[in-house]
N, C-alpha and C positions, 0 to 999 in steps of 0.2 A: 325663446324663438325672435328671431329678427321681427321688427314691425314696419320695415320697408315694404312697400307694395311690389318691388321687383325681386325681393328676395326669393330664392327657390326652395327654402325651407318650408315645409307643410306641417301645419298642426294636427295632432292626432284625432282632434275632434272635427277636423274640417273635412266637409263631404266633398268629395270628387265628382265632377259632373262631365260627360263627354262633352268636347268642343266642336263637334259636328252640328251644323244649325239644324234645329227641329228635332235632335235626338232626346237630349235630357237624360241618358241612361247614366246609371251609377255602379254598374256590375263590373268589378276587375277594371277599372279605369287606369291605363298605363299610357304614359306620354301624351295625356289628353284624349284617349280614345277608350271607348268602352271596349267590351271584348269582341262584340260584333263588328264593329268598325275596324278594330285592330286585325282581325282575321281577314277582312276584306282588303285591307292596305297590304297585308303580306302576299295577298293572291294577285296583286297587281293593279287595284282599283286607284287609277291615277286621281281621282276626283277627291280622296281622303288624304290628309296629309298630318303627320304627327306634329307635336309641338317643337321636338328638337330635330333640327335640319339635318344632324349628322346620320340619323336613321334613315337609311334609303331602303326601298323594295329590292328584295334579292330576284325578282322575277326576270326570267330570261338569263340571269348570270350563271356561267360555269365555274368550276373550280379553278383556282389558280395555279395548281400543280400542272406542269406540262404534260400534255398527252391525256389529262382527265377531262372528260366532259360532262362529269356528274354536275346536278345542281348544286349551287352553294347553298351549305347549311349555316355556317357561322364563321365570321373572321376570314371571308373570302375562299373558304375551304368547304369541298363537301363532306357528308357524314362521315364517310370512312376516314377521310384524311385528318379531319378536324380532331375525332377522337384518337387516332394514331399520335398526333401531335400532344394531345394532352396526355397519353399514356407514356410515350417514349421521347417527349422534348423536342421532336422534329417531325415534319410530315414528309421529308426526303429520305430515300435509301432506307425506309422501314422494313421493306421487304427483304432486302439485302442483310439489314443488322440482324433481324430476329428468325429469319427463315433460311438464310444461307447454310450451307454445311459447314461442320468444322473443318475439314480438311481444305476446303476452297478459301474460307472467311478468316480462319484462324490458324494458320500453320504452325505458329509458336506453341498452342496448345495441343494441336494434334500430335506433335512429337513427344508430348507428356503422357498421351493414352497408352494403357497397357495392352488394351485389344484395338488393333488398327481398325477393326471392322467398324468400330463405333464413329469412326470419322463421318460416316455418311449421315450421322444425326445432325439436325438443325440446332442453331444456337441458343434457341428457347426450348428445346426439348427437356422433359422433366424426368427422363430415365436415370437411374442411379448407376455410374460406371466407375471404373478404377483408373486413378490417375497415378503417376510416378512424380514425387516431389523432386525438382530439379536442384534444390539446395541440399537436402540429406538423402534422397535416394530411396527413401520409403513409400511404400503403397498405401494410398488411403482412398476412400469411397466418397464421391459427392456428385450430386445432380450436373447435369450439363448446362442447365440454366443459371446455376449459381456459381459454377467456375467460369463460364465465357461471359455473362453479361454482368453479374454482381461482382466478379473479381475475387471470389472467396478462394483460399488455398489450404494448404497443410495446417491444421489446427496448431500442432505442437510447435511448428517453426513459427507461425503466428504469434503464440503465446511468449515465444523466446523474443521475439522482437519487440513485443510490447513491452515485457518486463525489463529489457535492457533500456528501453526508451523512459520507462519510468523511474528507472535508477539515477538518472541524471538530475541534480537538483537544480532548482530555479536560481537566477542571479541573486546573490547575497544570502542564499538559503542553504550553503554548503556546509561542511564540517569545518573547513578552513576559515570561513566568515564568523560561524557562531562560536566555535570552541577552538581557537588557534593553538591553545597549550595541549589540547588533546591531539590535533593535527599533527604536531611537531614528532609525536612519538610514532606514528604510523609508518609501517616499513613495506616497500614493494607495492605502493599504491598511491594515487594521486588524491589528497584529500579534498581539493576542489571539485571533484567529480562524484563526491561521496555525500549522502545524506546524513545528517548528524544522527538520526534515530533508526539507521537502517539496521536490519537483522542478519546481514550477511557478515562471514567471518573474514577477519583480515589480520594480518600481523603487526603487533605491537611490540615496543622495545622497553624494558625498564628503565626507570628514570634514574634507579642508582647503579646498577651493573649492565645495563645494556642486554640483558637476556631477551630472547624474542618469545612472546607467547601469542596466542590466537584467540582472538575475542571480537564480539560484535561491537560497533560504536555504541549501540544503545547501552549495552552492560558495561563498557568501559567508562561511559559518562556518568551512568547512574551510581556505580559502585566507586568511582574516583579512583581507582586501582592503577596509580600511576607507578607502583612499585611491584616487583613480585613477592613471593611469599618471604623469601630471605632477607629482602631489603625493606619490605614495608614496615614502617614505624608500629613497633608494639608486637612485631613477629620476633622471631629467635633464629639467629643465625648460629648454626655449630660450628662454624670455622674460626670464630673469635673468641674473645673473653665473654664469660657469662657471670649472671649471679643467682645464687637461690636465695630467695626471700621468703620471710614470714611476716604477715600482716595482721592487724587486730583491729576489731571494731566492736561495740557492745555486743556481747552474746555470740560473736562469730569469728572464726580464725581462717585465713587463706594462706596457702603456700603458692610457689610458682617459680619460674625462671625467667630472666629477661637479659638483653644485652645492654641497653642504657638505663640503668636504674633510675636516673633522675625522670626521665620522661614517664616511666611506668608509675613512679610515685607520685607526680602531680596528678595523673589520671587517677588513681585510686584515692588521693585526697579529697578530690572533689565528691566521691561516694562515701566519705566519712571513714577511710581506712587509714591506719597509721603503721609505719613500719616498726616491727619488734627487733628484727635481725636479718642481716644478709652476708652471704659469705662468697668470695669471688673464686670461680672454678673455671675449667675449659668448658668449651660449649658442649661437647659430647658428654661429659661426665656430669654436666647440669642436667642434660635430657635424660640421662639414664637414672640419676637420683630422683627426678621428678616422676619418673614411670614407676620405679621401685616403690616409693611412697604410696603413689596412686593404687597400685597391685595390693600392697600390705593393707592399706586401710579398708579396701573391699574385703580382703580374707578376713580381716578381724571384726568386719561387722559394723564398721563406724559408717554411719549413713552421710553421703554427700551429694550434691547436685539436687536432682528432684526429690529424692529421697529425704533430704534434710530441709529443704527450703519449699515452701508453697509457690513461690513465684521466681523463676530463674532471673539470674542478673550476670553481668560480665564476671567471669572467673568463678561461677558457682561450682562448677564441676570439680574445682581444686579447693573447695572450702567446706567447712564442717561447722556444726554448733559447738559452742563452747562447754555446754553440759555434757554432751557426749565425750569430749576430749579436750582438756584445758593445759596447755602447754605455752610457754613464753620463749623458748629458743629451738632452733633447728635441731640442735644435739637432744633436748628433751622429747621431741617427736620421734627421732630416729631410735632413741633408747626404748620409747614405749612400744614402737613397731619391730623393736628387735633388729635394726640395721646397724651395723658396726660403721659409723661415719668416718673414723680414722682410716680404717682399711679400705673403705670405699674410694676415699679421696686419694689414698696413697698409690692406688692401683693404677 
């Protein structure tokens, strides 16, 4: 607390005494006056004056609103006008704003009423009536008070506008700003107006062959699928040359097909696989041979995938245990399964 004698701050433990000479009262002291002298001053006793000069008696004063002769209650207004100002924000035209009819005060909303007889209701009415949306034409129900004074409307249209507004990203937060490489592959959309992790569907073009696919930006960024299935590195394109391979690592053998065998070999080498044999064939024959081997292994009861390995790994569905079948070449595998490799390739 300030220690200056002129400071207006009061200590909590300081006892307030009425400033009227000879009073000495300390009950509800306000502006230097006790409760009794405060009430006398409000009733117009000119001999009593509060400490602050801006507080003047309201005795004999009338409301400042034109035409109103009621006694002043507070802020130069009578009791009704003061509370109307606190409730509506203005002491003027309150009766017109809250109690005028819809037809007279709001002709724009009167045109949206389904039943025109409800136009006689006042703007502050709480009745539930039917309205026609001027945007979509659908009918909805809302109270007169909420529609005229609060400005509410058709909820479905309001949700649509809010959703479209929320789709617009902030400055520097768009897909074009955050992920320009991904934005370059967007088709029929402006990436500067799309959020990076939006869940709306957009068209994207393949980085290899320009095929158009439909994905969400969230999935496109998370999966980094810049290529379609045929062009994706590690995938298989049946239109070009392919390789059928056989790989080995301690206790396990894996077969499969690939387009670029060097990339596939590098990937498997990191996991401990070594190449046993590979043969070059067309893409369609490679796919057919892989499918034939898979079906025959299942028919002969050779376990693969989850049946052969406790934990799945990349290519486990095309792998089997060496104790179940031990081969070192693709021809040995085909002979064991009863597949005529020469006739298959010559077809």
